[in-house]
C-alpha positions, 0 to 999 in steps of 0.5 A: 691483938686486934679484936675489932669485928671484921666486916661481914662478907658480901653476898653475890646476886646468885647466892641463893642459886649457889646454895641450891646447887650445893656449893661450898662457900668460902671467903674470898676478897671480902665476898662469900664465894663458891669454891666448888660444887658436889662433883669437886674441883677436878671434875669441874676443871675437866668438864670445863675442858671438855664441855662448858662451865658457868662461873660466877665472877660477880665479885669483880669490879665493873667501872664505866669511863664516860668521856667528857671531851670525846673518846680519843681524849679519854683514851689518851687520859687512860694511857697515862695510867697504863702502858697499853695502846688504848687509842687504837682500840676499836669500837667493839673490842677489848684489851688487857692492860696493867695499871702501874704505880710510879715505880712501874710495878703492877697495881692491878691487871684489868680489861678495857672494852670500847663500847662506842660512847664509853669504856667498860673496865673490869678490875679484880675484886680485891682492888675494886674500891682502890682502882675506882678511887685511882681512876677517879683521881686521874679522870674525875667524874668520867669514872663511875662504878656500874652498880647492881650488875653481876658478871658470869663467865661461861667457859669451855668448847661448848660455850658458844653453842650454849650461849647461842641457844639463847642469843643466836648469832653470838657464835660469830664473835671473835676472841676479845670482841665486845657487844651489848645484846638484849635478852628477855628485857635485860641488857647484856654486855658480852665479851668473848673472853675469860680466864681459863684458857678455853673459848668462852664469854664473860657476860655482865647482866643486871643483878635483878636478871642474873638468876634468870640468865644463869638458870637458862644457861645451866639448863643446857645439857653441856653446862654445869656450875664451877667454882673458884677452885677449878677457875684457879687450876684452869688459869694456872694450866693456861699460864695466866697470872693471879693478882696478889700471887703472881703479880703485885706492886713488887713486880713490873710488866717485864718481870711478869712476862707481860711485855706483850701487853705494852703497846708498840706505840708506847715503847721506845721509838713509838708514836706515844712512847712512855707517858705511863707511870714508871715508864723509864724503868719499864722501857729500860727493862724492855731494852736491857732485860730484867733481873728476874722473870716469871716462869713455868715450873714442873716439879718432879713427883706428884706433890705440888709446890705451893706459893711461897716455896723457896727455889735454889740454884747452883749458887744458892737462892734462885727465886720462889713459887707464886702459884702451884697446884696439881694440873688435872689436864696435864696430870702432874704438879705445875707451878709458876714463880720468879727466878733469876733471869740467868736461870729462866731458860726452859729445862733449867733444873732447880730445887724447891724446899717442901716440908724441909726437904729439897725436891727437883723442879724444872723451868718449863715454857708457859702455858702448860695447856695451849689456849683454845681461844676463838680467833 
């Protein structure tokens, strides 16, 4: 038995504000995080769909990549770690990318923004130290953490109106645009993106100015705080992967149904084909297809199928669930998981074992709720 004391949980820059708002805090990836507020997860979820919610995602890592020999050289160096097309990423735009290991499996999923004279990379909380070390091993001192910054996600159909009340003109941004804008002496790094399937913005702000910005946003009548619980149910309805559940170092981009993130220039026959970790395997899977695939799942009845639920098909074991919950928008249980590629067609009937009993579940197309991104 390991009786060594565990590391103390880290606190968010907005910890006191969360407490004042009545948040229930839970441990998550080494942080003390708000999982919900007094209205509850379902109310926060539905409010995000109809108005706008403010999520504190300051546990995510923010890493700056500053070029030593020009942005094109740095883009090509970053491409040695990911299968995305970074070289063609225009200034003021952001792109989803996957850090891969030598087997072609997913170390982490990240966002890369071209900020003119450097890249901003946002990484998952559980991977922030490992990703920083990985980037520094490959890129040297060109990679450094952006210290003492918070990250807020304003999500929902009223997000643009609420943010424009503080920053007129921000509503002209398109999905995946990235800008730096001043607000009351603070330098805000803003992208029109998020992980809920709704229109919205992610805003990086200095920790010292985070509470003032959050308070100003929450003063808008359409905006309420929301926690990890609603963020999880929203991203699952949107068919978005949770690192550590739906993607990890046992899954390739093709198996994870993330082939769209592999740039045309990086594929077989492309201008810069391959050149990323595990390229031979990943490109072979693109050409021939993988043995298993991430799919949407619709369990029958009202009981959710949680992560880890085994799935069975006509010939026995067929796969397993990686994420599952009750979808407040669709008013039914929803899940994602990996199944044998021969069973991945929508409409395929499988069985999931819940508390020792088998329950019917049907393979379903993703997402469960269409995205509302501002394109």
